[in-house]
C-alpha positions in Angstrom: -173.5 16.7 -103.4 -172.4 14.4 -106.4 -169.8 11.9 -106.4 -167.8 11.0 -110.0 -165.9 7.8 -110.2 -163.0 7.6 -113.0 -161.1 4.5 -113.9 -158.4 4.5 -116.3 -157.8 1.4 -118.1 -154.9 -0.7 -116.3 -151.6 -0.8 -118.2 -150.6 -4.3 -117.3 -154.4 -6.1 -117.3 -157.9 -5.6 -118.4 -159.4 -3.8 -115.2 -162.9 -4.5 -114.4 -165.8 -3.7 -112.0 -166.5 -6.5 -109.9 -169.8 -5.2 -108.7 -172.1 -4.2 -111.2 -175.2 -3.5 -109.0 -174.3 -0.2 -107.5 -177.4 1.9 -107.5 -177.6 5.3 -109.4 -178.7 7.2 -106.3 -177.5 6.3 -103.0 -179.5 7.3 -99.8 -177.1 7.1 -97.2 -177.2 9.8 -94.6 -174.0 11.8 -94.0 -173.1 13.8 -91.0 -172.2 17.2 -92.6 -171.1 18.5 -89.1 -168.1 16.4 -89.0 -167.2 17.8 -92.5 -168.8 19.7 -95.0 -167.6 17.6 -97.9 -168.2 14.2 -96.2 -169.0 11.2 -98.2 -171.4 8.3 -97.6 -168.9 5.4 -96.0 -170.7 2.4 -97.1 -170.9 4.1 -100.8 -167.2 4.3 -100.7 -166.5 0.9 -99.2 -168.7 -0.4 -102.3 -166.9 1.7 -104.9 -163.4 0.5 -103.4 -164.6 -3.1 -103.4 -166.0 -3.0 -107.0 -162.6 -1.7 -108.6 -159.9 -3.2 -106.2 -158.8 -6.9 -104.9 -157.5 -8.0 -101.6 -154.4 -6.9 -100.7 -154.4 -3.5 -103.4 -153.4 -0.3 -102.4 -156.0 2.4 -101.4 -155.0 6.0 -101.1 -157.4 8.6 -99.9 -155.9 11.5 -101.4 -158.5 14.0 -99.7 -158.5 12.5 -96.6 -160.5 15.2 -94.6 -162.8 13.1 -93.0 -160.8 9.8 -93.4 -163.7 7.9 -95.1 -161.4 5.7 -97.0 -159.4 4.6 -93.8 -162.7 3.4 -92.4 
């Protein structure tokens, strides 16, 4: 499974990652019985935390397993 995170530069302010210690390989187990393309919940939380601030709106467009909502 591969996960790619793309971030476009902000139009109104310089966007930066607040967490530069996310490892290249993530070893969290995922239960694929729930959904074939389930993503690691803790990885998604870490990525969201790295690029957002408290109060930001996060949209999970492919909400098959509702990982972003967790």
